[in-house]
N, C-alpha and C positions, 0 to 999 in steps of 0.2 A: 277047125280049132274053136271050141265054145267061148262065148264072152267071158265066162268065168275063168277058163284056161288061159285066155289072153290077158286077163287082168293079173293072174297070178304070176305069169311069165313077166309082165311088165314090172310088176313089184319086185321080182327077183332080180331083174336088171337094174332097177333103181337101188336096190339094196347092195348089190355088188359094186356098183360105182361109188357109192357113198363110202363103203369099206375101202375101196381102192384109193380114192381121193384123200383119205384121212389116215392113211397108215403112218405117216409121218408124226402125226399127232399123238399116236400111241408111244412111238419111240421117245418124242420129246417129254411126254408126262413120265414115262418110265425111267428116263435118265435123271429127270428133276426129283422124283422120288427117291431113286437110288443113292442120289447125293446126300440125303439125309440120314441113310442106313449104314450099318456095319458093312464091311467089305464082303462079308459072309453071304449077303444077299445077292442072288444072281440076277442081273438085270434082264437076261433073256428070259427067266420065269416071269418077270414083270411084264414084259412085252407079250408073251404068250397069254397071260391071264388078260391084258388089256386088249388083245385082238378079240377074245370073246366077248368083252364088255362092248367093243365097237360093234360087233355083228348084232348084239342085243338092242343096242342103240338105233342101228339101222332098221331093224324089225318093228320097233315100238314107237319111233319118232313120229309126233303129231305136230306139225308146223303151226297149228291153229291155237296152241298154247302161248305162242309169242317168242319163245326161246329159239335162238338159231340152232342148226343142227350140231354146229362145232361145240357151242355151250352145252348142249344136252349130252353129246357123245363124250365130252370131256369128263363130265360128271360120272357117266356110266363106266367108262374106262378106269377113272380112279377109283370107283367103287369095286370094280372087279379086281383091281391090284391090291386093294386093301383087304378084300375077302382072302385073297391068296396069302397075303401076310398073316392075317389072323388064323388061318387054318394052319399055317406053319409058323406059329408064333415064336419069333426069334428074341423077343423080349422077355427075361426071366420075370416070374411073378414077383420077385424081390425088387425088381426096378419099378414095377407099377405100385408097390407097396410104398417105397420110399418117396415117389413123386407125390402120392395121395398124402403122405405126412408133411411133405414140405407145404404143399398147397394149403392144408389145414393150419399149419404154423402161420402162413402168410395171412390167411384170413383172420385168425385169432389177433395176431399183432396189429394188423391194420384197424380191426374194430377197437381195439384197446387204445391205439395211438391216434386214430383219426387221420393218419397220412400213410404214404407208401413205406412199407418195412424195408429195410436195407439188408444188403447181403450179411453184414456181421451180425445184425440184430436177429435175423432168420436162423443163421447157423448156431448162435448162443441159445435161442429157445430150444433148438434141436439137439443141444449139447454135443455139437460136432465142430471140427475145425473148418476154415474156409475151403480148403483144398477138397475135402469131402463133399462138402456142400455144392462147390462148383462141379464136381463129377456128377452130382445128381441132376443138376439142371441141365448139364450138357446132355445126359442121357434122355432127359425129357424132350431136348431138341431132336434127338435122333428118333425117338418114338413118336414123332409128330406125322403119323400116317392114318390115325383112326379119326372119324368125324366127330365133332363136338356134340353133334345132334344125336348121335349114337354111342352110348358107352360100350366099350369092349367087354369081355366077360369079367374084366378086372376092374371095371368102372373107369378106364382111362377116357379122358375127353380131351379133344384139341380141337383145331380150326379147320373147317373146310366148306366147301360150297353146299348149298341146298338143292334139292331135286326139284326142277321146273315141272316134272311130271307128277308131282303129288296131287292128292285130292284137295277139296276145298278146306276141310278141317286141318290137314297137314300144312296146307300152304298158309293158313293163318297163323299157326304156331311157328312156322318157319320165319314168317316175316316179323313176328314179335321177337323171335329169337335174334334175328339179324339186327333188329333195332337196338336190343339189348347188348349185343355183342359190339356193335359200332360205339355204343356209349362206353362200354368198359374199355375198348381199345383207346378211344379218345382220352380216357383219364389215366392211361398208363404213363409212367416216366418218360421223359421226350426221347432217350436213347432207345428204350424198348419199342417205343411206338414206331421210331425210324427204322429199326432193324426189321420189324414185321412188314412194314410198307414196302421197303426194298426187297425182302425176301418173297413176299406172297404177290404183291402188285407189280412190280418190275421184274420178279423172277430173276433176281441177281443171286449168284452164289456166295458162300462164305468169304471166299478169297476177294470178290470184288466189293463186297460190304466192308470188309476189313480195310482194304484200300481207301474206301471213302472216309471211313471213320478213323483210320490210322491206328488201328489195333490189330491183333493177331487173329488168325480164323478161330482159334479156340476160344478167344474172348467173345467173338460174335456168337459162337454156338452156345456159350454160357448165358449171353444176354438173351438171346432168342428163347432159351429153355426156361428162363427166369419170368419172361414176358408170358409164355403159354401157362407156367404154373400160376402166375398171378392172376391171369384171366380165368383159369379153372377156379380159384379160390373166390373170385368176385362173382362168378355165374352160379356158383354153387347154390346160393339162396334163390336166384331166379328159377332155376330148373326145379327147386323143391317146390316153388309156389305153383309153377306151371304144372306139375304133376298132380296137384290136388284139385 
């Protein structure tokens, strides 16, 4: 066997071992994503897409960039699942449109008042009752699967990790984005900030967060969605400046 063939065989073995040892990571991410989505989304479809992402991660991982394989693979796995969801977009365009309208109302009100816009104020600006408003922000939480770094075809933007495999220019923009995102999160109302922390950092589910805050799961979903829409509203100006 030639040295090239030996190197290829060794790389294939290493890739297979990485895939085998991280198969549970795919399932964990799939179930965490599925918990945010309607029951019509099949978790097995997410797992299948995630396995493809894991394979791609094993083939392209470069440890010299500093990120651990699990961190890098997690991003590629989520990305593959998100691509699957985008390809089979389960969220009607009307949902995305309503979310953009809420985000714009929040942005306008907060600019006018110089403080956080409250539920009732936002609903009044949109000429809807609180029940309809809370339905929209709950939908926003369920739609939290697309990266804030990359708008979907409907311009939906939410929160996700950045890619450690990006080039220098992209890495700089990602670093600036993370800094601005951290600032925006830090300025959220306390309850919204707490929900995001428990959901994304501690990976608690809605029921667990509700138990901590002594509120229903549906209320946690509403707070989560409102936090995401408030972040979208506050980051809109930064994204426009970064694009110029």
